[in-house]
Structures are given as structure tokens and as C-alpha cells.
N, C-alpha and C positions, 0 to 999 in steps of 0.2 A: 555553547550548550554543551558541545563536545567535551571540554575541559571540565565542566562540572560532572557530567555523567562519568568519565574515567576516574576525578577525583574522589568521587563516591562508590567507585567500584562496581559501577552498572555496566554488565556486557551485553544485556538483552533489552531491546526496545520494542515494546507493545503499540501497535499502531491502530487507532479507531479513528473516526470521523466520516466528513462528507466529502465527495467528489474523488471516488476512489481512483479514476484516471490522471486526475491532477495532483493534489497534495498529497495522498496516501501514496501514490506510485513514486513521485519524487522522494518522498520522507524514506520510503523502504528501500530505493536504490542507493539513495546516498548514504545511509546507515550502514548498508552492506559494504560499501566502498570503504568506509571508513572502519570497518572491521567488528561492527556489532552484529550478533544475532538478531533477528527480527521476527516477532509474531504478529500477524496479520488476522484481526478478527472481523472475519467476514460478515457476520450478523450484526457487526457495530460499524459497519460502513456502508457507502452507498453513493449512488451517481445520479444524473440526470438524463434524459433522453437527449439525443442530437440528431439536427436534421440539417445538410447543407449540400452543396452542388455534390458533394462525394456520395450521397446517400444518407441513410436513415440508420439509427441505432436507438434501440431502446435502452432505458436506465438499467433494466435487467441482464441485455446483451452486454453491454459495457462492464458492468459489475462482475460478470461471470468470466468474461473472457479476460480481464485485466488480473482477477484472482487465479486464473488458471496460469496465466505468466508469471505472476509472483510466486506460485507455489513449484514452478518448474526450476526455479533457481535462486529465489532471493529472500523467501520467506516460510516459514511454518504457518500454513493456514489453518486458523482454527475457529469454530464457531461460537 
């Protein structure tokens, strides 16, 4: 994919999709490390709630926290 993006002069990737804390997060970080600019569309992404021995986090809390982290260094967060 990287080769195709560069061959087509694409320098910015827009991330949408489900599982903000998994697929979206890893895509954004990997793209940034490869030198791409990244847009993260917060209204077009989402998460699931999690509960385990470490505690509970709602889908909204997970999405909000990951979005804050992404905007702090990795992506332009847009709606």
C-alpha cells in the first residue's frame, strides 16, 4: 500500500472505521512513522466497551481518550 500511495503522490491518509483503539490507532501511528500526514474523522470512527480484571471503559470513553492521544501528536482530528 505504501508503494502505491507514494507512486500516486498521495501524502495524506484519512482514517475512518471501527475499533478506534485497535485498527484506527495502529493505522494512524504506522502512517505517521512512514511520513504521511493523517486525518482522523472522529464522527466516522468508533469503539466497543471493555470490561476485564483491569476495570471497565465505555465505548465513548475509549473513543474520547484515543482521539485525544491522536490529536496530541499523530493526526488532525476532524468531525
